N, C-alpha and C positions, 0 to 999 in steps of 0.2 A: 668194739661194742656198737658203734655207729653203723656198722655194716649190717646188723642183724635184721633191721626192717626190710632192707632189699632182698635179703634171703626168702623171706616169707612172701614178699610181694611177688618174687618171681614164680613161686609155686602157685599163687592165686591166678596170676596171668596165664599160667600154663593150663589151669583147669577151665578158664574163659575160653582160650583158644581152642582147646580140645572139644568143648561142647558146641562150638559154632559151626556152621556149615561152611564149606569152601566157598570163598567170596570172589565173585567175578562181577565186574560191573555190569549191571543189568538196566538197560535203558532202550527205549524206542521212541520214535518221532512221529507225530500225526499233524496233518493240516486238514482242517475242516473249512470248506468254504460254503457259506450259506447265501443262497439266492432265492429269496421268497420262500417257498415250501420245499425247495430242493437243497440237499446237503451233499456236496462232492467231497469225498475223503481220499487223502493219499497217506498211506501208512508205510513208513520205513523201518526195516529191521535189520540191524547189524547182524553179519553172518554168524558170530557166537550165539545171539539169541535164537536165530531161526534153527540153528542145529539142535536146540533143546527139544524140537519136535521130530528130529530124526530118529529112525528105527535102528537097531543094532546093524552094524555093517554099512550104514548110509552115511555120506559125507554130509550132505544136506537133504532135507525133506523136498519132495516135488512141489511145484506151485499149487496143484490141486489140493494138497493136504493143508498147506499154509492158508489157502483161500477158505477152505472149509473151517479152519480153526478160527481165522478172523471173523468169518460170518457168525460163529457162535458167541463171540466175545465182544464184538463191536455193534453197536446198534444206535438208533435215533429215535426219540419220541417227540410228540407235540401234544397239544391240548386235545386233539381228536384221536390220540392213541399211538401205537406203535407205528413207525414210518416203514413202508415197503422198501425192501432192498433189491436193487437189480444185480445180477451176476457179477461178481467182480472179476478183475483181470490183472495179471502180472504185468509190470512195466519192465523196461530193461534193467538188469542188475548191474551194479558196480562191482569193483573188486573187493569191497568191503560191506556192501549194504545190498538188501533185496527191497523191492518197492511194489506195493500193490494199491489198486484204485478200487473204490466202492462209491456207489451212488444211492442215496436214500430218497424217496418222495413221501412227503408227510401230507396228512388230511388237511392241515391248516399250517400257516406260518407263525401262529401264536404259540407262545410257551414252548419253544423247540429245546430239548435237552439232548446232550451228548453223553453216551455211555461207552466205557472201556473198561473191561475186566481181563484184558489179554495178559498173559504171562504172570499174573499175581499168584495163581495157584501153584506156579512152578518156582517162582523166586518172589517170596513175600515183599522183600525190599524193593522191587521192581518200580521204576518209574517211567511213565510215557509223558513226553514233552509235547504239548498241544498248541499249535497255532491256529487260532480262530479268526477267519475273515468274515466279518458281519456284512451285511447288504450295503452298508454306507461306505465300505472299503476300509473301515478300521481293522487294525491288526492287533489281536490280543494274545497274550501267552498264558497258559495254564498248565497245571501238572495233574496228571491222573496218578494216583497211588492206591495202595490197597485199601486205605481208609477214605479215599475220595475219588470214587469211580463214576460220578456224574457231575456234568457241568451244564448250568443253565445258559443257553446261548442264543436266545431269540434274537433276531436281527432287530437292532435298535433298543434292546433291553437294557436299561441303566444298571441292571444286577450283574451284567457281565463285566468282568473286572481282571486285572492282571494278578497272577501269583504274587503276593506280596513278599517283601524282603525277608520277613521272619520265616516263611515257608523255605526259602532257600537256607536260612540258617539251620532250621530242622533237618534239611536234607544232608548237609554237611555232617551234623552231629551223628545222624544215622549211617552215614558212609563209614564213620569210624567204628561205631559200636556194633555194626553188623558184619564187619570185615576181618576174618581171622588173619588175612596177610598184614593188615594195619597192626592188629593186636600182636601178632608174632614179632613184627619190627620194633613195637614198643617193649615187648619182652626182652628183647636183645638190648635194648637201651637200657632198661632197669637193671639188668644183669651186670652191665659193665660200667654203669654210673655209680660212683662212690658217695656222692653228695646229692641231696635234693636239688640244690641250685644248678648243679651240672645237668641233672635230668631235665629240668625245666628249660634249660638253655638249649640243649639239643632238640627237644620235642618242638620248641618254638621253631627251630630251623626248618622243620617240615612244612609249616606254614609259610614261611618266608619263600620257600620253593613254589607254593601256590601263588603267592603274590608275582613272582616273575612270570609264571604262566599267564596270569591275567594280562600282564602288560603285552606279553609276545602274542597272546591271542586276539587281544583287541586290535593291536596295530597290524597283525597278519604277517609279522616277521617270520614265524615258523609255522608250518604246517605238520603236526606229528602224524605218524603212522599208527593208527589205533592197534593193529595187529600185533605190534612189538611191545606194547605197553606192560601187558600182564607178565610177559616173560621177564622183562627187565625188573619189575616189582619183585618177582619171586628170587631173582638174583641178589637183590639187596638184602633180603632175608637171610640168604646163605651166607652172604659176606659178614653181616654183623654177627652171626653165630660163629663163623670162622675167627673172627677178630676176638671174641670171648676166649676161644681155645688158645689163640696165639699168645694172649696176655697171661692166661693161667699156666701154660706149659713153658712160656719164655723161649719159644721156637718159632718166631715169626716168619723166618726163611722157609721152613718146611710147610707150614700152613699156607703161605703165599704161593708156593710151587703147587700145592694140592689145589688151589682154586685156579691159578693162572694156566697151568698146562692143559687141563680139560677145555677151558675156554679157547685157547689157541688151537686145540685139536679140533673143536667144533667149528672154528673159523676156516680152518683148512678144509674140513668136510664140506662146508657151505660153499666153497669155491667150486666144488665138484657137484653143485646141485642138491646136497643132501641137507634137509631142514628148511625153515621158513625165514630165519633171521639172516640179514645181510653179512656177509664175511667180515667186512670192515667194522661193522657193528660188535661182532663177537671178539675180534681181534683187539679193537680198542677197549672192550670191556675187560678183556683178559689182562691188558697192560695196566689199566687203571686199578682194578682190583688187587692185583698182586703187589703193586707199588704202594697202594694205601696200607694194606696189611704190613708190608715191610716197615713203612714209616710209623705207623701207629705202635708196632711192637717194640720200636726203639725209642720213642718218645716217652719222656717221664710223665707228662700231662698232655694226653692226646684230645682233650676236650674240644678245643678249637678245630682240629681236624675232623672230628666226629660231626661237627656242625655242617662242615662241607657236605658230608655224606647224606645226612638227613636232609639237607636243602635239595640235593639231587633226588632223593626219594620223593620229596614233596613235588619237585619239578615233574618227575615222571608221571606221578599220579594226577597231577593237575592237567597235564597234556592228555591223559586218558579220558578225564572228564571233559575238557574242552573240546576234544575231537568230535563228539557228538553235537555239541553246541554250534561248532562251526559249520557242520553239515546243515544244520538248520537255516543258516544264513541270517540270523538275528541281527537286529540293529546294534552297532557297537555299544550304544548306552545301555541297551537291555542286557547284552552279554556282560558288560562290566558289572551290572547290578547282580546278576546270577552269581558270577565267579566271586564277588566280594562277599556276598552272603554265604556262599558255600564254604570259602575259606575261613571265615569267622566261625561257622559251624564246626569245621575240622578243628581249629585250635581250642574252642570250648570242649568239644568231645575228648580230644586227647588229654588236656590238662585236668578235666573233671575226672576222667577214668584214673589216670596216675595218682592224682591227690586222694581221691576216695579209697583207692586201694592201699595207699601207704598209711592213710588214717586207720583203716581196718587193721592193717599189719602191725601198726603201734600197739593195738590191744592184744593181738595174739603174742607179740613179743613179751608183754607184761605177764602173760600166761605161761611163758617159757616153752613156746611151741615152735621156736625158730629152727632153721635147718642148717647143717654145716655148709658153708659156701663152697669148698671144694666139689662136693657131691653135686650141688646146684650147678656150678659152672659145667662139669663134665657132662652131666645128664641133659640139662636143658640146651646147652649151647649145641652139643651134638645133635640134639633133636631138631633145633632150628636149621642147622646145616643140611640135615637129612630131608626135613619138609621143604626147604626152599630149594634144594636140588631137585627134588622130585617135581615141584611145580615148574621149576625152570625148564626142565628137559621135556616134560609133558607138554607145556605151552610153546616150546620151540620146534616140535616136530608134529604138530596137529594142523 
């Protein structure tokens, strides 16, 4: 009888995941240098973001289109009105980012305000990190969001402030609640966890992974490749779905082969230059996933082993978030504040979502609306494997 709340909770999470848009980390970076009445802007766009402006058949949009787009969505104003913008130019692009430069000349240096609405109409949860260098050399960090598209940035203005700690907590919460990949992984954990205590335990493992990312990012021990992160995230979703199937069918060996052999084949193809993921990464993922499924399928209580998987999942996502921050070259103290706030928000978002759903499910169980667990496991776990596999393949060959 205790397993009945989990059955309905799975159905509710499935509805939440189905109604959300496909989530890909959406972030850009800007540096605003204020010198009197002149504002110099450097805007950095990760390749997945600039690709949103590409036309069918294009891998990336041309510089002219991106400059035109930025000219429509980036502006500066002062007490004397809108500042005039000089024609922007593209800077040398890296393997992961494209950079553009713009200059604004204002009628006066008083009451300067920065405006950014870029990408919000494409991805409502988009965030633009802003470094603002005032005339006295002070460096300030801010966040442009859909609800916060203007920053008062007059040189020497006391109102110019850092984005506070609570804004980063809010960003972490939204990172969970607006991400179908996060919710899909939680769905798999709810499906396989038999007790609420076990569920809270493994969900917390996700945030422990973010904590490791904090230490590694601040100390500079590891530099993650952002282009690999989304594919690995999708793989973890497929694996947690496959684990549910292995436990339900009592055939972990067959399921492990079903995950491991395709990954090993992709690794072999990568040696021939097919795909974007490194061959050793794919081979290692194949061995890790197949062995994990074999172990979890033969253990009577695999809760502690699942903590390792959720920790790895959190570590991967934390690296995805940290990769953009490292590109900004923030001071270590500021980077620590951002990641601590973000990780705390992630934990709050996860536990709040799961606990709220379980509370709602308890009411539905009293109304005798629970679903048979075998049907839930077969349908939902199969859906997780299908969705995770689709995301993984599409993100590995783009």
